[in-house]
C-alpha positions in Angstrom: -2.4 -8.8 10.8 -1.7 -12.6 10.8 -0.2 -12.3 7.3 2.4 -9.8 8.5 3.5 -12.0 11.4 3.9 -15.0 9.1 6.0 -12.9 6.7 8.2 -11.7 9.6 8.7 -15.3 10.8 9.7 -16.4 7.3 12.0 -13.4 6.9 13.9 -14.3 10.1 14.6 -17.8 8.9 15.8 -17.2 5.3 17.8 -14.9 3.0 16.2 -11.4 2.7 14.9 -11.5 -0.9 13.5 -15.1 -0.9 11.0 -14.7 2.0 9.7 -11.5 0.7 9.0 -13.1 -2.7 7.5 -16.2 -1.1 5.3 -14.1 1.3 4.1 -12.1 -1.7 3.1 -15.2 -3.7 1.6 -16.8 -0.5 -0.5 -13.7 0.1 -1.6 -13.7 -3.6 -2.6 -17.4 -3.2 -4.6 -16.7 -0.1 -6.4 -13.9 -1.8 -7.3 -16.0 -4.9 -8.6 -18.8 -2.6 -10.8 -16.4 -0.6 -14.5 -15.9 -1.2 -15.3 -15.0 -4.7 -17.3 -11.8 -4.9 -17.5 -8.9 -7.2 -15.0 -6.5 -5.7 -15.0 -2.8 -6.2 -12.8 -1.9 -9.1 -9.3 -0.5 -8.4 -9.1 3.2 -9.3 -5.8 4.7 -10.4 -5.5 8.3 -9.4 -3.0 11.2 -9.4 -2.7 14.2 -7.1 -0.1 16.9 -6.5 1.5 17.5 -3.1 4.1 20.2 -2.8 4.5 20.4 -6.6 5.2 16.6 -6.7 2.8 14.4 -8.7 1.9 11.3 -6.7 0.1 8.3 -8.2 -1.9 5.9 -6.1 -4.4 3.1 -6.4 -7.5 3.0 -4.2 -10.5 0.8 -3.7 -13.1 0.1 -1.1 -14.8 1.9 1.8 -14.3 1.8 5.6 -11.2 2.2 7.8 -8.1 3.1 5.7 -5.3 0.6 5.0 -2.1 2.1 3.6 0.0 -0.3 1.5 3.6 0.9 0.9 5.8 -0.8 -1.6 9.5 -1.5 -1.1 12.6 -0.4 -3.1 12.4 -1.2 -6.8 8.6 -1.9 -6.6 5.5 0.1 -7.3 1.9 0.2 -6.1 1.1 -2.4 -8.7 2.7 -5.1 -6.5 -0.4 -4.9 -4.3 -3.0 -5.5 -7.1 -3.6 -9.1 -6.1 -4.3 -8.1 -2.5 -6.3 -5.0 -3.0 -9.7 -6.6 -4.1 -9.8 -8.8 -0.9 -8.8 -6.0 1.4 -11.3 -3.6 -0.2 -14.2 -5.7 0.9 -13.8 -4.3 4.4 -11.3 -1.4 4.1 -10.5 1.7 2.1 -7.2 0.6 0.5 -4.6 3.2 -0.5 -1.5 2.1 -2.4 0.7 5.0 -3.5 3.8 5.0 -5.6 6.5 6.7 -3.5 7.9 10.0 -4.8 10.3 9.4 -7.6 9.1 5.8 -8.2 6.6 4.3 -10.6 4.1 6.9 -11.9 4.9 9.5 -9.2 7.2 12.3 -10.3 10.7 13.0 -8.9 10.7 15.8 -6.3 12.7 18.8 -7.5 14.3 19.5 -4.2 15.2 16.1 -2.6 14.2 12.5 -2.2 14.4 11.4 1.4 12.2 9.3 3.7 11.0 12.2 5.8 9.6 14.3 2.9 8.2 11.1 1.3 6.4 10.2 4.5 5.0 13.8 4.7 3.7 13.6 1.1 2.1 10.2 1.6 0.6 11.5 4.9 -0.9 14.4 2.9 -2.4 12.1 0.3 -4.1 10.0 3.0 -5.3 13.1 4.8 -6.7 14.5 1.5 -8.8 11.4 1.1 -10.4 12.0 4.5 -9.0 8.7 5.8 -7.2 10.0 8.9 -9.0 9.7 12.2 -7.8 9.8 15.8 -6.2 6.6 16.8 -8.3 4.2 18.9 -7.2 3.5 22.4 -5.0 0.4 22.8 -7.1 -0.7 25.7 
């Protein structure tokens, strides 16, 4: 959670592309400096949701952490971070529909249908539970 707030602070002070790039390399550096331990290997998997092939990376066990890439990126951008997160979490990093190794939907590409398909992938992995109370 601290990593996200640092990224947001940097993004507010600089041009849009540069802080994203700096944050990404900063995160990769933090991961490489973390405790060295044999991490669970990253598994590349494919599934079909509504006749659309979706590719995703997964590793680890525990509460789910969903990593979504941005425009012109793929799930591969998260590879440096996945081993560290997988020590405590089940990490799921999909390629959004129409990007990377996921197929292009035959009907339309929009954020709502993409979110529904990603939600279905996470649900199929048994990673959705009722949200905890904010108290």
